[in-house]
C-alpha positions in Angstrom: -6.3 -11.1 -9.9 -4.9 -9.7 -6.7 -6.0 -7.7 -3.6 -3.6 -5.5 -1.8 -4.5 -3.9 1.5 -2.6 -0.9 2.9 -3.2 0.0 6.5 -1.8 1.2 9.7 -3.0 2.1 13.2 -1.5 5.6 13.1 -2.4 8.4 10.7 0.2 10.3 8.7 2.4 7.4 7.9 2.0 7.4 4.1 -0.8 4.9 3.6 -2.6 6.9 0.9 0.6 7.8 -0.9 1.6 4.2 -1.0 -1.9 3.1 -2.1 -2.3 5.7 -4.9 1.2 4.9 -6.2 0.6 1.2 -6.4 -2.5 1.9 -8.4 -0.9 4.5 -10.6 2.1 2.3 -11.5 -0.2 -0.6 -12.1 -2.4 1.5 -14.4 0.7 2.7 -16.3 1.6 -0.9 -16.9 -1.8 -1.7 -18.3 -3.3 -3.4 -15.3 -7.0 -3.0 -14.8 -7.0 -1.5 -11.3 -9.4 0.0 -8.8 -8.5 1.8 -5.6 -10.9 1.7 -2.6 -10.7 4.6 -0.1 -11.9 3.6 3.4 -10.6 6.7 5.1 -13.3 9.1 6.4 -11.1 12.0 5.3 -11.3 10.7 1.7 -7.7 11.4 1.0 -7.4 9.0 -2.0 -10.7 10.3 -3.5 -9.4 13.9 -3.1 -6.2 13.0 -4.8 -8.1 11.3 -7.6 -10.3 14.4 -8.0 -7.3 16.6 -8.5 -5.9 14.1 -10.9 -9.1 14.0 -12.9 -9.0 17.8 -13.4 -5.5 17.5 -15.0 -5.9 17.8 -18.8 -2.7 15.9 -19.5 -3.9 13.0 -21.7 -0.8 10.9 -20.8 -2.0 10.4 -17.2 -3.5 7.0 -16.8 -6.8 7.4 -15.0 -8.3 4.6 -12.8 -11.4 4.5 -10.6 -11.2 5.4 -6.9 -14.2 4.5 -4.9 -15.4 5.0 -1.4 -15.8 1.6 0.4 -19.3 0.9 1.6 -20.2 -0.4 5.1 -19.8 -4.0 4.0 -16.2 -3.9 2.7 -15.6 -7.7 2.4 -18.6 -8.2 0.0 -17.5 -5.2 -2.1 -13.8 -6.4 -2.2 -14.9 -9.8 -3.3 -17.2 -8.3 -6.0 -14.6 -6.0 -7.4 -11.8 -8.7 -7.4 -13.9 -10.6 -9.9 -14.0 -7.5 -12.2 -10.5 -6.0 -11.9 -7.0 -7.4 -12.2 -6.0 -5.5 -9.1 -7.9 -4.1 -6.1 -6.0 -1.8 -3.8 -7.6 -0.9 -0.5 -6.5 2.2 1.5 -7.5 1.7 5.1 -8.3 4.6 7.4 -6.3 5.0 10.6 -7.4 2.8 13.6 -10.1 1.2 11.5 -9.3 -2.3 12.7 -12.6 -4.0 11.7 -12.3 -2.9 8.1 -8.6 -3.7 8.0 -9.1 -7.2 9.3 -12.0 -7.9 7.0 -10.1 -6.7 3.9 -6.8 -8.2 5.0 -8.5 -11.7 5.2 -9.2 -11.4 1.5 -5.9 -9.9 0.5 -2.9 -11.5 -1.3 -0.7 -9.1 0.7 -1.0 -6.5 3.4 1.3 -3.6 3.6 1.9 -1.5 6.7 3.9 1.7 6.1 6.0 2.9 9.1 8.6 5.6 9.6 11.3 6.0 12.3 9.0 7.7 14.8 8.7 5.7 18.0 4.9 6.0 18.2 4.7 4.7 14.6 6.9 1.7 15.5 4.9 0.8 18.6 1.6 1.1 16.7 3.0 -1.0 13.9 3.8 -3.8 16.3 0.2 -3.5 17.6 -1.1 -3.9 14.0 0.9 -7.1 13.5 -0.3 -8.4 16.8 -3.9 -8.1 15.4 -2.8 -9.7 12.1 -0.8 -12.6 13.4 -3.7 -15.1 13.8 -5.6 -13.9 10.7 -6.2 -16.5 8.1 -7.4 -16.3 4.4 -10.3 -18.5 3.4 -9.3 -21.7 1.5 -8.3 -20.9 -2.0 -9.3 -24.2 -3.5 -11.7 -27.1 -2.6 -10.1 -29.3 0.1 -7.4 -26.7 0.9 -6.8 -25.2 4.3 -6.9 -21.5 5.4 -3.5 -19.9 5.0 -2.0 -17.1 7.1 -2.3 -13.6 5.8 1.0 -12.3 4.4 1.8 -8.9 5.9 4.9 -6.7 5.6 6.2 -3.4 7.0 7.2 -1.0 4.3 9.6 1.5 5.7 8.3 5.0 4.7 9.6 8.5 5.0 13.0 7.2 6.3 16.3 8.9 5.7 17.2 9.8 2.2 20.9 9.0 2.8 22.1 6.0 0.9 22.9 3.1 3.3 21.5 5.0 6.2 22.5 3.4 9.5 19.2 4.4 11.1 17.1 2.8 8.4 19.2 -0.4 8.6 18.7 -0.5 12.4 14.9 0.0 12.0 14.7 -2.8 9.6 16.7 -5.1 11.8 14.6 -4.1 14.8 11.4 -5.3 13.1 13.0 -8.5 11.9 14.2 -9.1 15.5 10.6 -8.7 16.6 9.5 -11.3 14.1 7.8 -8.8 11.8 8.5 -9.2 8.1 9.9 -6.1 6.3 10.2 -5.2 2.6 13.7 -5.1 1.2 12.8 -1.8 -0.6 11.7 1.4 1.2 10.5 4.9 0.6 12.7 7.8 1.7 11.6 11.2 2.8 11.8 13.4 -0.4 10.1 16.7 -1.4 8.6 15.0 -4.4 6.2 13.2 -2.2 4.7 16.5 -1.1 4.2 17.5 -4.7 2.1 14.3 -5.4 -0.6 15.5 -3.0 -1.2 18.9 -4.6 -0.9 17.7 -8.2 -2.8 14.4 -8.2 0.2 12.8 -9.9 2.5 9.9 -8.9 6.2 10.6 -8.5 7.0 9.1 -11.9 4.5 11.6 -13.5 6.0 14.7 -11.9 7.9 17.1 -14.1 10.5 19.9 -13.6 11.7 20.8 -10.1 9.1 18.5 -8.5 10.5 15.4 -10.0 13.1 13.2 -8.2 14.5 10.2 -10.0 15.5 8.7 -6.7 11.9 8.8 -5.5 10.8 7.3 -8.8 13.3 4.4 -8.5 12.4 3.8 -4.8 8.7 3.6 -5.5 9.3 1.4 -8.5 11.4 -1.0 -6.4 8.5 -1.2 -3.9 6.0 -2.0 -6.7 8.4 -4.6 -8.2 8.7 -6.3 -4.8 5.0 -6.4 -4.3 4.6 -8.0 -7.7 7.3 -10.6 -6.8 5.9 -11.4 -3.4 2.4 -11.8 -4.7 3.6 -14.1 -7.5 5.5 -16.2 -4.9 2.3 -16.6 -2.9 0.4 -17.8 -5.9 3.1 -20.5 -6.5 3.0 -21.8 -2.9 -0.8 -22.0 -2.7 
């Protein structure tokens, strides 16, 4: 069982795309997953509605629920019923983000190259730095919440200097960054209007590079969560 929280201070950074794709890949791999949408705009629920209208029987469906006013209690409840709980946090919803983050195995903060996004991401980590998870076993101590930046909508050029510099900047500020990233590609726009993940797109909408990049992010999530389980 694992809980993943995806959040950011600024809107439009790719939180919902990352959240829905984590859930979609997990469902494809046979994981019993639920996605919680805390955004007032209901972006993940809207995506799920479009997906539900698709008659393609090969699409792996999974529940997407609106998070109630008491998110911590619901996350705890669902984590006992599902193998994976993914929480999509609405922009600037710090109370809900901190409540869910304190119950999460990993927190992901998507961020692009925009200066406002960078500054708001540093602000998010300032809020998260002293956050602790409850003891995981009798007699154990609370542990720091593991949070990472996931570079999103960055250059699609291989070995981009700008992307490398952005990663190095965050590391220099003491902010952990995923090795993998998500580049800006047209396929991501298609996911919103089709209710499909990038690996489910067909024809001209499909980009194998986008598929590979998202798979790399998912694989890194799996690896880092497993590492956390070993150290606890």
